C-alpha positions as CSV (number, residue, x, y, z in Angstrom):
1,M,7.9,-24.0,18.4
2,D,6.0,-27.5,18.5
3,K,4.1,-29.1,15.7
4,K,0.8,-28.0,16.9
5,T,1.8,-24.5,16.8
6,L,3.3,-24.7,13.2
7,F,0.3,-26.4,12.2
8,I,-2.1,-23.7,13.6
9,I,0.1,-20.9,12.0
10,A,0.3,-22.9,8.6
11,A,-3.6,-23.2,8.6
12,I,-4.7,-19.5,9.2
13,I,-1.9,-18.4,6.5
14,V,-3.7,-20.8,4.2
15,A,-7.0,-19.6,5.3
16,G,-5.9,-15.9,4.5
17,I,-4.6,-17.4,0.9
18,M,-8.1,-18.5,0.1
19,Y,-10.2,-15.7,1.4
20,S,-8.1,-13.4,-0.9
21,N,-8.5,-15.2,-3.9
22,F,-12.0,-17.0,-3.6
23,N,-14.2,-13.9,-1.9
24,P,-16.6,-12.3,-4.3
25,Y,-15.5,-9.0,-4.2
26,A,-11.8,-9.6,-4.9
27,S,-13.1,-11.5,-7.7
28,C,-15.0,-8.7,-8.9
29,K,-12.2,-6.4,-8.6
30,R,-9.6,-8.5,-10.5
31,D,-11.9,-8.4,-13.4
32,L,-12.9,-5.2,-13.5
33,K,-8.8,-4.4,-13.6
34,R,-8.6,-7.1,-16.6
35,A,-11.6,-5.4,-18.4
36,Y,-10.5,-2.0,-18.0
37,P,-6.4,-2.3,-17.5
38,D,-5.9,1.2,-18.2
39,L,-8.0,3.0,-15.7
40,D,-6.9,5.0,-12.5
41,N,-6.5,3.3,-9.4
42,Q,-9.0,6.0,-7.9
43,V,-11.8,5.6,-10.5
44,L,-11.0,1.7,-10.4
45,A,-11.9,2.0,-6.6
46,L,-15.4,4.0,-7.2
47,L,-16.3,1.4,-9.9
48,A,-15.5,-1.6,-7.9
49,A,-17.6,0.2,-4.8
50,D,-20.6,0.7,-7.2
51,Q,-20.3,-2.9,-9.6
52,C,-19.4,-5.3,-6.7
53,G,-21.3,-4.1,-4.1
54,K,-19.1,-3.3,-1.4
55,K,-19.9,-0.2,0.7
């Protein structure tokens, strides 16, 4: 692989990491997990859908 291909691959990986850490829905879900650490995953998913606005 040449440098251009490696640069494109690295850019895609960085963009994916940035999106997963900075999108509002993921941030809301992380905040809910911190606020309610003992909730079951299914209940947490329902709460996230209601509170975070993703339908």
